[in-house]
Steps between C-alpha positions, in 0.01 A plus 500: 500500500244234422653453154844450652366243747317320221812486282707381795249222567502394138882498501509293821256248357703475177822441695331240720374312193850496348655377826239225550537386139878493535489314832260247347758436227757433770260266679440309177875476443560359848214253496568368154874453535569445867201286590636192314798500743262471794262266317739301279225281360143578399252505787286294266644339187410691187337190348262472794433874528437570133486170313729242336542664156655825385496672158805705414517709184834582341648196673794395281755768597599739773272569792217285366712187471661541843168585664367171354798318646432645842132403493590151380743465791202565726303219335281706266405347161559738216334618179771678300380746237737653249547531125804269436397134505854370514591714800173404669577131463853546630389699805217259578735203476756668726237586760355151504843342533613730780183528706269212398191711442256485211530746216293602202617730220286738297648673196363858471645811348345785704615757245223374270237659723164358595507207256716285727276487803233260381773241433652556844161455669431183308843360583454573871173307505406402855843548659437651846733797470569650841782738407526720196829674438461769232869528425511534120630832388691672222746790511643743247788364295684802637390846625359719224262795453146420397543596129777239468285226658355280224122488504514119516719520809259742667214259445715211625569690820126557553393150406758328718525739797138612522267261322663183632474590870141607448386200295677233708360645819150527358525140378613336827358718773138372483605145584711623792202693629280188475754305705545784747878502474778592260792729437572737210854640465528790254856586411539870441821706507665783686439706184140535626627769738527778243463585133813367336646685201638272224290216638169682506270217394669239718477709816140597424407130459643430848289776654201311360617177660536672837158671494329189364650289778401734782147524365428128469661445842234724653232324301596141591705490820185434701434190288822325598716621211852623578597754234868592511665793327862406423715794387867415430757749401792394274561123486774343288284339229490513119239779521794730572733395219545860401742541791788273589521665837154375583573152362811478716292570811600611850342540843242739356444287193447135607488206264165330437575212738570731794204721419252213475616341828422823682177574308335164548579520873266803515203325335209485743678720748465850353286659232752755362873440467797548272585137572862570589626679810744730322238596250269583788754752633544649158121517443454688829752770421368537141147528623569784746679704237297759308365377171685756291828373642410138432423589141832680459698214651312241292565697182870534588535127562322410180714740294808324643356154419413620152854631441650177632282289270567711187872503565512121548291450187738718303802309632347163413433624144862593440 
């Protein structure tokens, strides 16, 4: 009898934890995506709350570029970090012309590993960086099993998706702590929710980003640092060139402009968000599903993307 009561109590506690965690996800969804409608402008401008300068990695395309545009529209000066100098100059010129803020460009190829960070730190000098957006990321060329993944690509995924977020945060966080204010935005991915067959290394790297973000938030939130975990699902960017369906976009797959508009509106409001209301709904239902089911669905989707890519490649070669 005692054993039955004990097991019942354990079961009740487990169910309660699942319900609370699920309801918290709903709360985060509501606060991050509905609050801007009730508070259409920042309670305090981002430049005053965090500082007048932001660093954005991977800022010449996709989410990174549009996130930079949104910050510039709010009067934030920008340090744009990416590997293509021509694209950097073009984006910087476009931002200055449209929004009249200051920009600085830093050429850095994060796939090279730790060798790039001394140059970045020297280039930043004494710029009072108040916002760091760790956006740079790299994806598989198309879904493939591990033995097909080139070793060089595996290291690129780790250097860009893991080392960059760690090194840039470690570089800029001490100055934020000294000033007693700052924001760090770490861009993860919905692939963090489960092991992902045919994109095993990519998904694993995003689990790192999530856990790293949650840990440093606990370490530094009491020191005035706002650490945001941003976890988008599919966005129509060149990272998803293996699927024309994703590039075409739809309500579930927004373009980078739409995504960035929603994501920047959450900065300073919530600590964890997908950045886009429809992604928030998807994330909730994915999260409450059993892990084995998430793995199966993820594997099925990636097999379809792989088939689509290989078929299109074959057609183009004919």
